[in-house]
N, CA, C, O and the ligand as a Tripos MOL2 file, in Angstrom:
@<TRIPOS>MOLECULE
protein
  297   295    75     0     0
PROTEIN
NO_CHARGES

@<TRIPOS>ATOM
      1 N         -11.4180  -12.0580   -2.8090 N.3       1 MET1
      2 CA         -9.9480  -11.8860   -2.2880 C.3       1 MET1
      3 C          -9.7960  -10.7390   -1.5430 C.2       1 MET1
      4 O         -10.1440   -9.6750   -2.0530 O.2       1 MET1
      5 N          -9.3160  -10.7600   -0.3720 N.am      2 PRO2
      6 CA         -9.1700   -9.5670    0.4710 C.3       2 PRO2
      7 C          -8.0400   -8.5310   -0.0930 C.2       2 PRO2
      8 O          -6.9040   -8.9500   -0.3130 O.2       2 PRO2
      9 N          -8.3420   -7.3360   -0.2920 N.am      3 ILE3
     10 CA         -7.4430   -6.3860   -0.5090 C.3       3 ILE3
     11 C          -7.0830   -5.5550    0.7950 C.2       3 ILE3
     12 O          -7.9150   -5.0560    1.5520 O.2       3 ILE3
     13 N          -5.7990   -5.4960    0.9220 N.am      4 TYR4
     14 CA         -5.4570   -4.8060    2.2920 C.3       4 TYR4
     15 C          -4.8860   -3.4830    1.9760 C.2       4 TYR4
     16 O          -4.3030   -3.4000    0.8950 O.2       4 TYR4
     17 N          -4.9460   -2.4520    2.7080 N.am      5 GLU5
     18 CA         -4.3050   -1.1880    2.4670 C.3       5 GLU5
     19 C          -3.0950   -1.0870    3.5440 C.2       5 GLU5
     20 O          -3.2290   -1.2280    4.7600 O.2       5 GLU5
     21 N          -2.0250   -0.8470    2.9340 N.am      6 TYR6
     22 CA         -0.8680   -0.7270    3.8130 C.3       6 TYR6
     23 C          -0.3820    0.7430    3.8000 C.2       6 TYR6
     24 O          -0.3800    1.5020    2.8320 O.2       6 TYR6
     25 N          -0.0100    0.9720    4.9440 N.am      7 ILE7
     26 CA          0.5370    2.4260    5.1770 C.3       7 ILE7
     27 C           2.0720    2.2550    5.5930 C.2       7 ILE7
     28 O           2.4170    1.5910    6.5700 O.2       7 ILE7
     29 N           2.8430    2.8420    4.8520 N.am      8 CYS8
     30 CA          4.3790    2.4820    5.1690 C.3       8 CYS8
     31 C           4.8180    3.3800    6.4790 C.2       8 CYS8
     32 O           4.6640    4.5910    6.6340 O.2       8 CYS8
     33 N           5.3640    2.4940    7.3060 N.am      9 ASP9
     34 CA          5.8230    3.3350    8.4980 C.3       9 ASP9
     35 C           6.9880    4.2900    8.2700 C.2       9 ASP9
     36 O           7.2150    5.2380    9.0220 O.2       9 ASP9
     37 N           7.6990    4.0000    7.2200 N.am     10 ASP10
     38 CA          8.9150    4.8210    7.0990 C.3      10 ASP10
     39 C           8.6020    6.0520    6.2070 C.2      10 ASP10
     40 O           9.0550    7.1310    6.5880 O.2      10 ASP10
     41 N           7.9080    6.0120    5.1070 N.am     11 CYS11
     42 CA          7.6080    7.1430    4.2560 C.3      11 CYS11
     43 C           6.2350    7.5590    4.0700 C.2      11 CYS11
     44 O           5.9540    8.5800    3.4430 O.2      11 CYS11
     45 N           5.2790    6.7190    4.6510 N.am     12 GLY12
     46 CA          3.8580    7.0860    4.7380 C.3      12 GLY12
     47 C           3.0500    6.8990    3.5160 C.2      12 GLY12
     48 O           1.9370    7.3860    3.3130 O.2      12 GLY12
     49 N           3.8700    5.9850    2.5630 N.am     13 GLU13
     50 CA          3.1460    5.8020    1.3720 C.3      13 GLU13
     51 C           2.0070    4.7450    1.5440 C.2      13 GLU13
     52 O           2.1600    3.7600    2.2660 O.2      13 GLU13
     53 N           0.9430    4.9740    0.9000 N.am     14 ARG14
     54 CA         -0.1780    4.1220    0.9610 C.3      14 ARG14
     55 C          -0.2610    3.2470   -0.1990 C.2      14 ARG14
     56 O          -0.2170    3.7160   -1.3370 O.2      14 ARG14
     57 N          -0.3740    2.0460    0.0180 N.am     15 TYR15
     58 CA         -0.4800    1.0670   -1.2490 C.3      15 TYR15
     59 C          -1.5070    0.0660   -0.8550 C.2      15 TYR15
     60 O          -1.9620   -0.0650    0.2810 O.2      15 TYR15
     61 N          -1.8270   -0.6270   -1.9110 N.am     16 GLU16
     62 CA         -2.9820   -1.6580   -1.5910 C.3      16 GLU16
     63 C          -2.3810   -3.1010   -2.3030 C.2      16 GLU16
     64 O          -1.8100   -3.1190   -3.3940 O.2      16 GLU16
     65 N          -2.5910   -4.1010   -1.5900 N.am     17 ARG17
     66 CA         -2.1260   -5.2580   -2.1900 C.3      17 ARG17
     67 C          -3.1400   -6.3420   -1.9060 C.2      17 ARG17
     68 O          -3.7540   -6.4030   -0.8410 O.2      17 ARG17
     69 N          -3.2950   -7.2150   -2.9260 N.am     18 MET18
     70 CA         -4.1700   -8.3910   -2.9500 C.3      18 MET18
     71 C          -3.3380   -9.4380   -2.0380 C.2      18 MET18
     72 O          -2.2010   -9.7630   -2.3800 O.2      18 MET18
     73 N          -3.8790   -9.9030   -0.9830 N.am     19 VAL19
     74 CA         -3.1800  -10.7730   -0.2450 C.3      19 VAL19
     75 C          -3.6570  -12.1970   -0.2860 C.2      19 VAL19
     76 O          -4.7370  -12.5410    0.1950 O.2      19 VAL19
     77 N          -2.7720  -13.0550   -0.9080 N.am     20 MET20
     78 CA         -3.3090  -14.2690   -1.1710 C.3      20 MET20
     79 C          -2.7190  -15.1490   -0.0430 C.2      20 MET20
     80 O          -3.3180  -16.1680    0.2990 O.2      20 MET20
     81 N          -1.7600  -14.8420    0.4400 N.am     21 SER21
     82 CA         -1.2120  -15.7280    1.7520 C.3      21 SER21
     83 C          -0.5450  -14.7280    2.6380 C.2      21 SER21
     84 O          -0.0680  -13.6480    2.2910 O.2      21 SER21
     85 N          -0.5820  -15.2200    3.7710 N.am     22 GLN22
     86 CA         -0.1240  -14.3500    4.9080 C.3      22 GLN22
     87 C           1.2450  -14.4510    4.9090 C.2      22 GLN22
     88 O           1.8700  -13.6190    5.5670 O.2      22 GLN22
     89 N           1.8640  -15.3410    4.2770 N.am     23 LYS23
     90 CA          3.4360  -15.2880    4.1850 C.3      23 LYS23
     91 C           3.8550  -14.4120    3.1630 C.2      23 LYS23
     92 O           5.0600  -14.2120    3.0110 O.2      23 LYS23
     93 N           2.9870  -13.8410    2.4150 N.am     24 GLN24
     94 CA          3.3180  -12.9660    1.1900 C.3      24 GLN24
     95 C           4.3180  -11.8750    1.8390 C.2      24 GLN24
     96 O           4.0210  -11.3800    2.9260 O.2      24 GLN24
     97 N           5.2790  -11.5730    1.2960 N.am     25 ALA25
     98 CA          6.1100  -10.4330    1.6710 C.3      25 ALA25
     99 C           5.5880   -9.1760    1.0150 C.2      25 ALA25
    100 O           5.3050   -9.0310   -0.1740 O.2      25 ALA25
    101 N           5.5100   -8.2970    1.9880 N.am     26 ILE26
    102 CA          4.8620   -6.9420    1.5220 C.3      26 ILE26
    103 C           5.9880   -5.9090    1.7680 C.2      26 ILE26
    104 O           6.4830   -5.7800    2.8870 O.2      26 ILE26
    105 N           6.3840   -5.1730    0.6960 N.am     27 ALA27
    106 CA          7.2670   -4.0070    0.8970 C.3      27 ALA27
    107 C           6.7030   -2.8550    0.1170 C.2      27 ALA27
    108 O           6.0060   -2.9530   -0.8930 O.2      27 ALA27
    109 N           7.0670   -1.8190    0.6740 N.am     28 CYS28
    110 CA          6.7470   -0.5340    0.3350 C.3      28 CYS28
    111 C           7.2210   -0.2410   -1.2330 C.2      28 CYS28
    112 O           8.4130   -0.3000   -1.5320 O.2      28 CYS28
    113 N           6.3560    0.0280   -2.0540 N.am     29 PRO29
    114 CA          6.7450    0.4120   -3.5100 C.3      29 PRO29
    115 C           7.7730    1.6040   -3.6890 C.2      29 PRO29
    116 O           8.4700    1.7770   -4.6880 O.2      29 PRO29
    117 N           7.7500    2.3850   -2.5690 N.am     30 LYS30
    118 CA          8.4250    3.6280   -2.6690 C.3      30 LYS30
    119 C           9.7570    3.4230   -2.1480 C.2      30 LYS30
    120 O          10.7650    3.6600   -2.8150 O.2      30 LYS30
    121 N           9.7750    2.9250   -0.7970 N.am     31 CYS31
    122 CA         11.1340    2.7260   -0.0100 C.3      31 CYS31
    123 C          11.4920    1.4000    0.2460 C.2      31 CYS31
    124 O          12.5610    1.0750    0.7610 O.2      31 CYS31
    125 N          10.5670    0.5890   -0.1250 N.am     32 GLU32
    126 CA         11.0470   -0.7910    0.1290 C.3      32 GLU32
    127 C          10.9510   -1.4300    1.5160 C.2      32 GLU32
    128 O          11.2400   -2.5930    1.7990 O.2      32 GLU32
    129 N          10.4730   -0.4220    2.3750 N.am     33 SER33
    130 CA         10.5780   -0.8650    3.7510 C.3      33 SER33
    131 C           9.4390   -1.9630    4.0290 C.2      33 SER33
    132 O           8.3490   -1.9010    3.4610 O.2      33 SER33
    133 N           9.7520   -2.9140    4.8920 N.am     34 SER34
    134 CA          8.6600   -3.7570    5.1170 C.3      34 SER34
    135 C           7.8940   -3.4750    6.5160 C.2      34 SER34
    136 O           7.1640   -4.3050    7.0570 O.2      34 SER34
    137 N           8.1520   -2.2610    6.9910 N.am     35 LYS35
    138 CA          7.3170   -1.8120    8.0500 C.3      35 LYS35
    139 C           6.1400   -0.9610    7.5780 C.2      35 LYS35
    140 O           6.2370    0.0180    6.8390 O.2      35 LYS35
    141 N           4.9770   -1.4750    8.1170 N.am     36 HIS36
    142 CA          3.8730   -0.8310    7.6790 C.3      36 HIS36
    143 C           2.6530   -1.0640    8.6240 C.2      36 HIS36
    144 O           2.6810   -1.9400    9.4890 O.2      36 HIS36
    145 N           1.6490   -0.2950    8.4370 N.am     37 ALA37
    146 CA          0.3620   -0.6480    9.1980 C.3      37 ALA37
    147 C          -0.5170   -1.2390    8.2190 C.2      37 ALA37
    148 O          -0.4360   -0.9430    7.0270 O.2      37 ALA37
    149 N          -1.4710   -2.1770    8.7400 N.am     38 ILE38
    150 CA         -2.1420   -2.8320    7.7620 C.3      38 ILE38
    151 C          -3.6590   -2.4940    8.0960 C.2      38 ILE38
    152 O          -4.0870   -2.4880    9.2500 O.2      38 ILE38
    153 N          -4.3130   -2.2560    7.1420 N.am     39 GLN39
    154 CA         -5.9430   -2.2890    7.3730 C.3      39 GLN39
    155 C          -6.6630   -2.6720    6.2410 C.2      39 GLN39
    156 O          -6.2390   -2.4530    5.1070 O.2      39 GLN39
    157 N          -7.7620   -3.2490    6.4790 N.am     40 LEU40
    158 CA         -8.6900   -3.6260    5.3020 C.3      40 LEU40
    159 C          -8.9030   -2.4180    4.4980 C.2      40 LEU40
    160 O          -9.0440   -1.3160    5.0300 O.2      40 LEU40
    161 N          -8.9280   -2.5900    3.2790 N.am     41 SER41
    162 CA         -9.0740   -1.6610    2.2410 C.3      41 SER41
    163 C         -10.3150   -0.8530    2.6890 C.2      41 SER41
    164 O         -11.4020   -1.3970    2.8830 O.2      41 SER41
    165 N         -10.1000    0.4700    2.8430 N.am     42 ALA42
    166 CA        -11.2360    1.1170    3.5440 C.3      42 ALA42
    167 C         -12.3010    1.5730    2.7370 C.2      42 ALA42
    168 O         -12.2130    2.4960    1.9280 O.2      42 ALA42
    169 N         -13.4030    0.8420    2.9970 N.am     43 PHE43
    170 CA        -14.6790    1.2140    2.6660 C.3      43 PHE43
    171 C         -15.2650    2.1840    3.6740 C.2      43 PHE43
    172 O         -15.7960    3.2730    3.4540 O.2      43 PHE43
    173 N         -15.0620    1.5730    4.8070 N.am     44 ALA44
    174 CA        -16.0190    2.2370    5.7920 C.3      44 ALA44
    175 C         -15.0760    2.7650    6.8690 C.2      44 ALA44
    176 O         -15.4200    2.8560    8.0470 O.2      44 ALA44
    177 N         -13.8810    3.1060    6.4170 N.am     45 ALA45
    178 CA        -12.9400    3.6060    7.4580 C.3      45 ALA45
    179 C         -13.0190    5.1560    7.8660 C.2      45 ALA45
    180 O         -12.9430    6.0520    7.0250 O.2      45 ALA45
    181 N         -13.1470    5.3350    8.9510 N.am     46 PRO46
    182 CA        -13.3040    6.8220    9.5410 C.3      46 PRO46
    183 C         -12.1610    7.6570    9.1530 C.2      46 PRO46
    184 O         -11.0020    7.3560    9.4350 O.2      46 PRO46
    185 N         -12.5110    8.7460    8.4820 N.am     47 ALA47
    186 CA        -11.2360    9.6120    7.8690 C.3      47 ALA47
    187 C         -10.8500   10.4970    9.0310 C.2      47 ALA47
    188 O         -10.9300   11.7090    8.8340 O.2      47 ALA47
    189 N         -10.4870   10.1160   10.0900 N.am     48 ASN48
    190 CA         -9.9750   10.9850   11.0810 C.3      48 ASN48
    191 C          -8.3550   10.9510   11.2100 C.2      48 ASN48
    192 O          -7.7160   11.6620   11.9860 O.2      48 ASN48
    193 N          -7.9110   10.1810   10.4840 N.am     49 GLY49
    194 CA         -6.4550    9.9670   10.5930 C.3      49 GLY49
    195 C          -5.7610   10.8240    9.6170 C.2      49 GLY49
    196 O          -4.8570   10.2200    9.0390 O.2      49 GLY49
    197 N          -5.9130   12.0440    9.2620 N.am     50 ASN50
    198 CA         -5.2930   12.7490    8.1250 C.3      50 ASN50
    199 C          -4.2330   13.5870    8.6480 C.2      50 ASN50
    200 O          -4.1060   14.7220    8.1890 O.2      50 ASN50
    201 N          -3.4420   13.1540    9.5730 N.am     51 LYS51
    202 CA         -2.4390   13.9810   10.0410 C.3      51 LYS51
    203 C          -1.1960   14.0180    9.1370 C.2      51 LYS51
    204 O          -0.5590   15.0700    9.1000 O.2      51 LYS51
    205 N          -0.8440   13.0980    8.4970 N.am     52 SER52
    206 CA          0.1850   13.0870    7.6300 C.3      52 SER52
    207 C          -0.1960   13.9050    6.2960 C.2      52 SER52
    208 O          -1.0800   13.5670    5.5090 O.2      52 SER52
    209 N           0.5900   14.9870    6.1840 N.am     53 SER53
    210 CA          0.2100   15.7570    4.9070 C.3      53 SER53
    211 C           0.4210   15.2070    3.6770 C.2      53 SER53
    212 O           1.5550   15.0110    3.2420 O.2      53 SER53
    213 N          -0.6810   14.9160    3.0200 N.am     54 HIS54
    214 CA         -0.7690   14.0260    1.7830 C.3      54 HIS54
    215 C          -0.8720   15.0970    0.6800 C.2      54 HIS54
    216 O          -1.9560   15.6070    0.3930 O.2      54 HIS54
    217 N           0.2730   15.4230    0.0750 N.am     55 ARG55
    218 CA          0.1470   16.4140   -1.0410 C.3      55 ARG55
    219 C          -0.7870   15.8720   -2.2000 C.2      55 ARG55
    220 O          -0.6180   14.7530   -2.6850 O.2      55 ARG55
    221 N          -1.6770   16.6470   -2.5680 N.am     56 SER56
    222 CA         -2.4280   16.1570   -3.7600 C.3      56 SER56
    223 C          -1.6020   16.3960   -4.9530 C.2      56 SER56
    224 O          -1.5870   17.4960   -5.5060 O.2      56 SER56
    225 N          -0.9330   15.4170   -5.3500 N.am     57 SER57
    226 CA         -0.2490   15.4640   -6.5140 C.3      57 SER57
    227 C          -1.1650   15.4640   -7.8490 C.2      57 SER57
    228 O          -2.1960   14.7940   -7.8990 O.2      57 SER57
    229 N          -0.7810   16.1480   -8.7730 N.am     58 SER58
    230 CA         -1.7930   16.1710   -9.8840 C.3      58 SER58
    231 C          -1.5470   14.9870  -10.8760 C.2      58 SER58
    232 O          -2.2660   14.7540  -11.8470 O.2      58 SER58
    233 N          -0.5020   14.3080  -10.5310 N.am     59 ALA59
    234 CA         -0.2790   13.0380  -11.5390 C.3      59 ALA59
    235 C          -1.1560   11.9580  -11.2010 C.2      59 ALA59
    236 O          -1.1890   11.5610  -10.0360 O.2      59 ALA59
    237 N          -1.7810   11.5040  -11.9770 N.am     60 PRO60
    238 CA         -2.7110   10.3780  -11.7230 C.3      60 PRO60
    239 C          -1.9020    9.1030  -11.5740 C.2      60 PRO60
    240 O          -1.0080    8.8700  -12.3870 O.2      60 PRO60
    241 N          -2.1370    8.3570  -10.6900 N.am     61 SER61
    242 CA         -1.4160    7.0290  -10.5020 C.3      61 SER61
    243 C          -2.0290    5.9870  -11.6100 C.2      61 SER61
    244 O          -3.0200    5.2590  -11.5400 O.2      61 SER61
    245 N          -1.1930    6.1610  -12.5260 N.am     62 SER62
    246 CA         -1.5660    5.1730  -13.6870 C.3      62 SER62
    247 C          -0.9210    3.8510  -13.6480 C.2      62 SER62
    248 O          -1.3050    2.8860  -14.3100 O.2      62 SER62
    249 N           0.0880    3.8550  -12.8290 N.am     63 ARG63
    250 CA          0.8020    2.5050  -12.9620 C.3      63 ARG63
    251 C           0.0730    1.3620  -12.1770 C.2      63 ARG63
    252 O          -0.3200    1.4500  -11.0140 O.2      63 ARG63
    253 N          -0.0320    0.3840  -12.9160 N.am     64 GLY64
    254 CA         -0.8370   -0.6990  -12.4510 C.3      64 GLY64
    255 C          -0.3960   -1.4840  -11.1320 C.2      64 GLY64
    256 O          -1.0190   -2.4360  -10.6620 O.2      64 GLY64
    257 N           0.6620   -0.9880  -10.6580 N.am     65 GLY65
    258 CA          1.3340   -1.6990   -9.5880 C.3      65 GLY65
    259 C           1.9420   -3.0310   -9.8220 C.2      65 GLY65
    260 O           2.8890   -3.0920  -10.6060 O.2      65 GLY65
    261 N           1.5130   -4.1040   -9.2380 N.am     66 CYS66
    262 CA          2.1560   -5.4480   -9.6090 C.3      66 CYS66
    263 C           1.3190   -6.0680  -10.7290 C.2      66 CYS66
    264 O           0.1430   -6.3860  -10.5500 O.2      66 CYS66
    265 N           1.9510   -6.2270  -11.8690 N.am     67 CYS67
    266 CA          1.2030   -6.9200  -12.8820 C.3      67 CYS67
    267 C           1.7790   -8.4120  -13.0840 C.2      67 CYS67
    268 O           2.7290   -8.7000  -13.8110 O.2      67 CYS67
    269 N           1.1480   -9.1550  -12.4310 N.am     68 GLY68
    270 CA          1.4680  -10.6650  -12.1560 C.3      68 GLY68
    271 C           2.7120  -10.8390  -12.8200 C.2      68 GLY68
    272 O           3.0250  -10.2460  -13.8530 O.2      68 GLY68
    273 N           3.5250  -11.7890  -12.1180 N.am     69 GLY69
    274 CA          4.6870  -12.3660  -12.6000 C.3      69 GLY69
    275 C           6.0490  -11.7350  -12.1680 C.2      69 GLY69
    276 O           6.7400  -12.4000  -11.3960 O.2      69 GLY69
    277 N           6.4510  -10.6630  -12.5380 N.am     70 GLY70
    278 CA          7.6380  -10.0520  -11.9980 C.3      70 GLY70
    279 C           7.6820   -9.5160  -10.7270 C.2      70 GLY70
    280 O           8.6880   -8.9210  -10.3420 O.2      70 GLY70
    281 N           6.6310   -9.6680   -9.9780 N.am     71 CYS71
    282 CA          6.7130   -9.1830   -8.5690 C.3      71 CYS71
    283 C           7.4420  -10.1810   -7.5620 C.2      71 CYS71
    284 O           7.3040  -11.4020   -7.4980 O.2      71 CYS71
    285 N           8.1490   -9.4580   -6.8940 N.am     72 GLY72
    286 CA          8.8780  -10.2600   -5.8740 C.3      72 GLY72
    287 C          10.2760  -10.6680   -6.2490 C.2      72 GLY72
    288 O          11.1090  -10.9930   -5.4040 O.2      72 GLY72
    289 N          10.4920  -10.6430   -7.4590 N.am     73 SER73
    290 CA         11.9450  -11.1470   -8.1070 C.3      73 SER73
    291 C          12.7890  -10.0670   -7.6170 C.2      73 SER73
    292 O          12.5330   -8.8640   -7.6650 O.2      73 SER73
    293 N          13.9650  -10.7070   -7.0760 N.am     74 ASN74
    294 CA         14.9070   -9.8330   -6.5720 C.3      74 ASN74
    295 C          15.9280   -9.3110   -7.4080 C.2      74 ASN74
    296 O          16.7630   -8.5320   -6.9490 O.2      74 ASN74
    297 ZN          7.8020    3.6200    2.2280 Zn       75 ZN75
@<TRIPOS>BOND
     1     1     2 1
     2     2     3 1
     3     3     4 2
     4     3     5 am
     5     5     6 1
     6     6     7 1
     7     7     8 2
     8     7     9 am
     9     9    10 1
    10    10    11 1
    11    11    12 2
    12    11    13 am
    13    13    14 1
    14    14    15 1
    15    15    16 2
    16    15    17 am
    17    17    18 1
    18    18    19 1
    19    19    20 2
    20    19    21 am
    21    21    22 1
    22    22    23 1
    23    23    24 2
    24    23    25 am
    25    25    26 1
    26    26    27 1
    27    27    28 2
    28    27    29 am
    29    29    30 1
    30    30    31 1
    31    31    32 2
    32    31    33 am
    33    33    34 1
    34    34    35 1
    35    35    36 2
    36    35    37 am
    37    37    38 1
    38    38    39 1
    39    39    40 2
    40    39    41 am
    41    41    42 1
    42    42    43 1
    43    43    44 2
    44    43    45 am
    45    45    46 1
    46    46    47 1
    47    47    48 2
    48    47    49 am
    49    49    50 1
    50    50    51 1
    51    51    52 2
    52    51    53 am
    53    53    54 1
    54    54    55 1
    55    55    56 2
    56    55    57 am
    57    57    58 1
    58    58    59 1
    59    59    60 2
    60    59    61 am
    61    61    62 1
    62    62    63 1
    63    63    64 2
    64    63    65 am
    65    65    66 1
    66    66    67 1
    67    67    68 2
    68    67    69 am
    69    69    70 1
    70    70    71 1
    71    71    72 2
    72    71    73 am
    73    73    74 1
    74    74    75 1
    75    75    76 2
    76    75    77 am
    77    77    78 1
    78    78    79 1
    79    79    80 2
    80    79    81 am
    81    81    82 1
    82    82    83 1
    83    83    84 2
    84    83    85 am
    85    85    86 1
    86    86    87 1
    87    87    88 2
    88    87    89 am
    89    89    90 1
    90    90    91 1
    91    91    92 2
    92    91    93 am
    93    93    94 1
    94    94    95 1
    95    95    96 2
    96    95    97 am
    97    97    98 1
    98    98    99 1
    99    99   100 2
   100    99   101 am
   101   101   102 1
   102   102   103 1
   103   103   104 2
   104   103   105 am
   105   105   106 1
   106   106   107 1
   107   107   108 2
   108   107   109 am
   109   109   110 1
   110   110   111 1
   111   111   112 2
   112   111   113 am
   113   113   114 1
   114   114   115 1
   115   115   116 2
   116   115   117 am
   117   117   118 1
   118   118   119 1
   119   119   120 2
   120   119   121 am
   121   121   122 1
   122   122   123 1
   123   123   124 2
   124   123   125 am
   125   125   126 1
   126   126   127 1
   127   127   128 2
   128   127   129 am
   129   129   130 1
   130   130   131 1
   131   131   132 2
   132   131   133 am
   133   133   134 1
   134   134   135 1
   135   135   136 2
   136   135   137 am
   137   137   138 1
   138   138   139 1
   139   139   140 2
   140   139   141 am
   141   141   142 1
   142   142   143 1
   143   143   144 2
   144   143   145 am
   145   145   146 1
   146   146   147 1
   147   147   148 2
   148   147   149 am
   149   149   150 1
   150   150   151 1
   151   151   152 2
   152   151   153 am
   153   153   154 1
   154   154   155 1
   155   155   156 2
   156   155   157 am
   157   157   158 1
   158   158   159 1
   159   159   160 2
   160   159   161 am
   161   161   162 1
   162   162   163 1
   163   163   164 2
   164   163   165 am
   165   165   166 1
   166   166   167 1
   167   167   168 2
   168   167   169 am
   169   169   170 1
   170   170   171 1
   171   171   172 2
   172   171   173 am
   173   173   174 1
   174   174   175 1
   175   175   176 2
   176   175   177 am
   177   177   178 1
   178   178   179 1
   179   179   180 2
   180   179   181 am
   181   181   182 1
   182   182   183 1
   183   183   184 2
   184   183   185 am
   185   185   186 1
   186   186   187 1
   187   187   188 2
   188   187   189 am
   189   189   190 1
   190   190   191 1
   191   191   192 2
   192   191   193 am
   193   193   194 1
   194   194   195 1
   195   195   196 2
   196   195   197 am
   197   197   198 1
   198   198   199 1
   199   199   200 2
   200   199   201 am
   201   201   202 1
   202   202   203 1
   203   203   204 2
   204   203   205 am
   205   205   206 1
   206   206   207 1
   207   207   208 2
   208   207   209 am
   209   209   210 1
   210   210   211 1
   211   211   212 2
   212   211   213 am
   213   213   214 1
   214   214   215 1
   215   215   216 2
   216   215   217 am
   217   217   218 1
   218   218   219 1
   219   219   220 2
   220   219   221 am
   221   221   222 1
   222   222   223 1
   223   223   224 2
   224   223   225 am
   225   225   226 1
   226   226   227 1
   227   227   228 2
   228   227   229 am
   229   229   230 1
   230   230   231 1
   231   231   232 2
   232   231   233 am
   233   233   234 1
   234   234   235 1
   235   235   236 2
   236   235   237 am
   237   237   238 1
   238   238   239 1
   239   239   240 2
   240   239   241 am
   241   241   242 1
   242   242   243 1
   243   243   244 2
   244   243   245 am
   245   245   246 1
   246   246   247 1
   247   247   248 2
   248   247   249 am
   249   249   250 1
   250   250   251 1
   251   251   252 2
   252   251   253 am
   253   253   254 1
   254   254   255 1
   255   255   256 2
   256   255   257 am
   257   257   258 1
   258   258   259 1
   259   259   260 2
   260   259   261 am
   261   261   262 1
   262   262   263 1
   263   263   264 2
   264   263   265 am
   265   265   266 1
   266   266   267 1
   267   267   268 2
   268   267   269 am
   269   269   270 1
   270   270   271 1
   271   271   272 2
   272   271   273 am
   273   273   274 1
   274   274   275 1
   275   275   276 2
   276   275   277 am
   277   277   278 1
   278   278   279 1
   279   279   280 2
   280   279   281 am
   281   281   282 1
   282   282   283 1
   283   283   284 2
   284   283   285 am
   285   285   286 1
   286   286   287 1
   287   287   288 2
   288   287   289 am
   289   289   290 1
   290   290   291 1
   291   291   292 2
   292   291   293 am
   293   293   294 1
   294   294   295 1
   295   295   296 2
@<TRIPOS>SUBSTRUCTURE
     1 MET1         2 RESIDUE 1 A MET
     2 PRO2         6 RESIDUE 1 A PRO
     3 ILE3        10 RESIDUE 1 A ILE
     4 TYR4        14 RESIDUE 1 A TYR
     5 GLU5        18 RESIDUE 1 A GLU
     6 TYR6        22 RESIDUE 1 A TYR
     7 ILE7        26 RESIDUE 1 A ILE
     8 CYS8        30 RESIDUE 1 A CYS
     9 ASP9        34 RESIDUE 1 A ASP
    10 ASP10       38 RESIDUE 1 A ASP
    11 CYS11       42 RESIDUE 1 A CYS
    12 GLY12       46 RESIDUE 1 A GLY
    13 GLU13       50 RESIDUE 1 A GLU
    14 ARG14       54 RESIDUE 1 A ARG
    15 TYR15       58 RESIDUE 1 A TYR
    16 GLU16       62 RESIDUE 1 A GLU
    17 ARG17       66 RESIDUE 1 A ARG
    18 MET18       70 RESIDUE 1 A MET
    19 VAL19       74 RESIDUE 1 A VAL
    20 MET20       78 RESIDUE 1 A MET
    21 SER21       82 RESIDUE 1 A SER
    22 GLN22       86 RESIDUE 1 A GLN
    23 LYS23       90 RESIDUE 1 A LYS
    24 GLN24       94 RESIDUE 1 A GLN
    25 ALA25       98 RESIDUE 1 A ALA
    26 ILE26      102 RESIDUE 1 A ILE
    27 ALA27      106 RESIDUE 1 A ALA
    28 CYS28      110 RESIDUE 1 A CYS
    29 PRO29      114 RESIDUE 1 A PRO
    30 LYS30      118 RESIDUE 1 A LYS
    31 CYS31      122 RESIDUE 1 A CYS
    32 GLU32      126 RESIDUE 1 A GLU
    33 SER33      130 RESIDUE 1 A SER
    34 SER34      134 RESIDUE 1 A SER
    35 LYS35      138 RESIDUE 1 A LYS
    36 HIS36      142 RESIDUE 1 A HIS
    37 ALA37      146 RESIDUE 1 A ALA
    38 ILE38      150 RESIDUE 1 A ILE
    39 GLN39      154 RESIDUE 1 A GLN
    40 LEU40      158 RESIDUE 1 A LEU
    41 SER41      162 RESIDUE 1 A SER
    42 ALA42      166 RESIDUE 1 A ALA
    43 PHE43      170 RESIDUE 1 A PHE
    44 ALA44      174 RESIDUE 1 A ALA
    45 ALA45      178 RESIDUE 1 A ALA
    46 PRO46      182 RESIDUE 1 A PRO
    47 ALA47      186 RESIDUE 1 A ALA
    48 ASN48      190 RESIDUE 1 A ASN
    49 GLY49      194 RESIDUE 1 A GLY
    50 ASN50      198 RESIDUE 1 A ASN
    51 LYS51      202 RESIDUE 1 A LYS
    52 SER52      206 RESIDUE 1 A SER
    53 SER53      210 RESIDUE 1 A SER
    54 HIS54      214 RESIDUE 1 A HIS
    55 ARG55      218 RESIDUE 1 A ARG
    56 SER56      222 RESIDUE 1 A SER
    57 SER57      226 RESIDUE 1 A SER
    58 SER58      230 RESIDUE 1 A SER
    59 ALA59      234 RESIDUE 1 A ALA
    60 PRO60      238 RESIDUE 1 A PRO
    61 SER61      242 RESIDUE 1 A SER
    62 SER62      246 RESIDUE 1 A SER
    63 ARG63      250 RESIDUE 1 A ARG
    64 GLY64      254 RESIDUE 1 A GLY
    65 GLY65      258 RESIDUE 1 A GLY
    66 CYS66      262 RESIDUE 1 A CYS
    67 CYS67      266 RESIDUE 1 A CYS
    68 GLY68      270 RESIDUE 1 A GLY
    69 GLY69      274 RESIDUE 1 A GLY
    70 GLY70      278 RESIDUE 1 A GLY
    71 CYS71      282 RESIDUE 1 A CYS
    72 GLY72      286 RESIDUE 1 A GLY
    73 SER73      290 RESIDUE 1 A SER
    74 ASN74      294 RESIDUE 1 A ASN
    75 ZN75       297 GROUP 0 **** ****
């Protein structure tokens, strides 16, 4: 199952989603914008696009994201 990495156009948030269908609506978990750049989850992506200052927050991202079911309910 392909996992895509999304980079929010509005806030720069990066998030990954498993995409089952191209019709699946993807929105930024942070600002809920639907504008984003998509790339296949980067195993071999060149790391030369580090222009956005991504602060190294000390908080580990422990939230599991979308835990099946309640996702997409409005
Ligand atoms: Zn966003």
